[in-house]
N, C-alpha and C positions, 0 to 999 in steps of 0.2 A: 385391410381386406373387407369387402362389402358383400352382404347377403340380402336376399329378399325372401320373405316368407309370405306366401299368398293366402294364408288362413290365420285368423286370430285364435289364440288359445282359449280354452274354456274359462268361464268366470269362476272365481273362488266362492261366489255366492251360492253355487250349486254344490255346497260342501259334501253332501251325502254321496254324490256321484263324482266328485272332482278328481280323485286319483285315477279312476278308470277312464274318465274323459280325457285327462291330461296324458295318460299313457298312449291312448289311441291317437291323440293329436300329435304327439312326438313321433310315433311310427309313421304317420302320414307326411311329416314335414322334416325328416332327417336331412341334415345338410351334408352334401358330398363335397369334400375338399381334402387336399393333401396337406394343407397348412394346419399345423397344430400349435397351440400356444401353451407353454408350460411355465411361463413367467408372467408377472403381473401385467394386466391389460387395462386399457381405457375402452369403454363400450359406449357408443353413441347409438341411440335408438329412436326411430320415428314410427309412431303407431298411428296408422290411418284407420279410423273407425267411424261408423255411422252412429254408434251409441256414445255420444260425447259425455254422458252422465256416468259411464263406467269408471270406477276408480282406477287411476293410473297404476297403482301398486298391484292390482289384480292380474296384470299381465306379466309381471316380472319373473316370478318364481318358475313358471312354466317355460319361459324363454331361456332362463338360466339352465334349467334342466335339459332343454333341447340342445343347447350348446355343449353340455357335458356328454349327453348320450350320443351326439354326433362326433364326439372326440375333437371338437374345435378347441375347447379348453379342457385342461385336466380336471379342474375343479372350479366351482363358481367363487371360491374364496380368492381367486386370482383377479377378480374384478375390483380394481382399486379406485377407478373413477367411472362414474355412470352419469350419462346425460340422456334424459328421456323427454320426448315431446309427443303430445297427443294432438292429432290433427283430424278435424271433422272431414269425412270423405265417404262417399258411397262405394268407392273401390277399396275395400278393406284389405290391408296388408301391413307388414312390418318390415322396415328397412333397418339393417344393422351395419354398423361400421366398427371394426375391431382394430385397435392399434396397440403396439407395445406401450406400456406405461413409461413415461419419460425417465423417471428416477431409476429404472431398472434396465435401461438399454445399454449401459456402459459395461 
């Protein structure tokens, strides 16, 4: 399953305001789908950003929380494999691909 998010999450460097900014970002970017994952998954993520100096791990927690709040995954502890790539681009967005984790498909 593939998704595209057209807005990057807030930076954790804005720690004082981070939770409020993250909650607003999640509300604006809820994913609408009927597909729900309740077993372990593999998550592939491409982050297109103009700020290539931003730490890659600053994106992750907000994206995991978005997947949970959108009910795409039951819990982010279901992410068994994670592949993340940061790409310099003026067209900022995030592309996600979620697949069942192979060891748990049988």
